[in-house]
Each structure stands twice: as C-alpha cells, then as structure tokens.
N, C-alpha and C positions, 0 to 999 in steps of 0.2 A: 601668244608667249606657248612655250612648251613647256614640260614638267623642268625642274632645275635638273642638272648630271647626274648622275650615281657616284658615288666613292669611287676611285679607283679598285679594280680588280669585281666593282658591285655589278655590273653587266647584267643587264634580265637576260640577254642572248650574245652569243659571238657568233663571228661566221666564221667561216672554215673555206679557203679554196678548195674547188672541185675540177677536176680538167673529165671532160666527155671527148668521146672519137664526135666524129662527123656526124656518124651514124644514129648513137646515140642519144643527140642534140636536139637532130630535125624528130625521131620520135619522140620524145621527149615535147618537144615545139607542137609537134600535130596533135596528140595526146590529149596534150594540156586540156586546149578548152572543151573537145568530147563530153570530160572530166569536169570542169564547169570550178577549174581549178588552175592555177603558173605552176609551170615546169618547176621553180623551188619549194612548192609548197609538195609535190607530187616524189620529189630526194627526199625532201627531210619526211614524211611522213613513211614512206617504203624503208628509211631508213633507222624509226623508230620502231619500227615492227618487226625489222630484221634484226635490231640490238639487244629489243624488249625477250625473243623468243631465249634467248642466253640467262635470262635472269631470272633465278624462280624461286618460291618458297619453299622450305626445307628446314624439318625437324633438329636439322642437324646444322650448326656453325662451321665458318672454314677451318678453325684449326683443329676440330674434329676429322676433317674431310682429309684436309691438303700435306701429299706426299705420304699417305695411308695406301699400303694394299686392297685391292676389289677383285672377287672372281664374278667375271662376264659374260655370257652367250656371246659371242661374237663368231659371225659365220657358225652357227651351228656345235661350236666348239667351246668348251668354255678353258677361258683364260684368266691367267694370273695378270692385272691390270693394276695400275699405278692411278691415285685421282688426286688431283689439282683441284683447289677451292679458293674464288676470289672472294672480298665482298666484307661485310656485308657494303649494298649498295641500296638506298631506299624500303630496307626489307627486306633485302632480295638476296642471292647468292647466288656466283658460278658457279657450275662446277664440269670439269671435264675428266671423263678416263679414256688411257691411253696408253696405248702397248707395243713394242716394238715385232713388227715382223720378218723374220729371216729370210732373207732376198736369195740366198746364195750366194755362192764365193764371198764369205766373209762383207756381203753387201746388206745392210737393216732397213728397213720402212718404217716408218714410225707410224700411225694410227691414231686420231683424237676425235673423240665424241664431243661434243659438246649437250649436256644432257637437257634435253624438256623438262616442263613441269611430272609431264604424264610422268618421264625416266626415273626424274629425279624422288618420284614419290615410290616408285620399286627398289630403292638403293636403304636395306636393312643391315643388321647386324647379321654376321656369318653366327654358323653352328658352333659352339665349343670345340676345341680339339678340330677345327676347317686351316687352321695357320695363317688364314687372310682374316683381316678386322669385318670386310662387310662381305654384304654381297647383291651382286644389282640384279635381281629377277624380270628385269627387260631386257631383251632381247636386242641385242647392235647389228649392223652388216656394213661391211665397207665396199659391196655392191649397190650400183645405181636401183634404185624401184623402177618395177617393173609403170 
C-alpha cells in the first residue's frame, strides 16, 4: 500500500510531454547507460541546469529594474538598452537586457541578453546626470564565441 493521494494541485512533480527527433532519442538512449543514468534523468538535469543559469541573486528587486533604461557595452559600443526583470523565484530574479538594432531599410532586429550571475553582479547605478538609471559594466556580445 502506497501513500494516500495528495490533494488536487499538490503533486510532488509534474509531467510534461516532450518530442525529440529520432537522432536525439537515439543519442539519449546510447548516452544514458554510459553516464549511469536514464534518458529522463539526463533531460531533467540538463533542463534544470539551463533554467538555473538565468535566475540570479541580485541586490535589486524586479520592480526597481523592470522597463528601466541601462547603458551597456555591446560588441564594443555603449548602447542605451532596456531592462526586463521577472521574479522573485526562490529568492532569485531573472534580468534581461534588450535593444533594437537598425538593420537598414526600416528593418530592426531585437537582441536580448539573459544576464548570468556574473553579469548581474556588474549592474550598478549610473553616474548622476547620465540620463539613464543603470549601467552594466559587463561587456555583452551578439557575436558567437570563438
């Protein structure tokens, strides 16, 4: 006899259906025994690691940052960007820096950077009179890493 069922909405875990290509499925099934894990454990751990990198501890709360302007060095140019903040979630917040790049002929591309913990630690108040409330001293790049 197992434990009694939990009340509605209080499940210990939730299930999500995810579809993989045959190639990914084959790779997961081949890799799992090598790692001593099941394919489900690999997917669960990889998903958690991916999500965790975007939730950071910050001296700021989301209301202080959300929809505020920030000066950020992107590809070597100091640009005025917009901050978006979500949370708190388990004591952490998610911070995104966004800007639009004019790609010519009236076209624009929006770039978004989800800040890592190291980058979020470099978000400071701008000097008085700078016109924007925040300055990100970490350099960001839209270029692929070498």
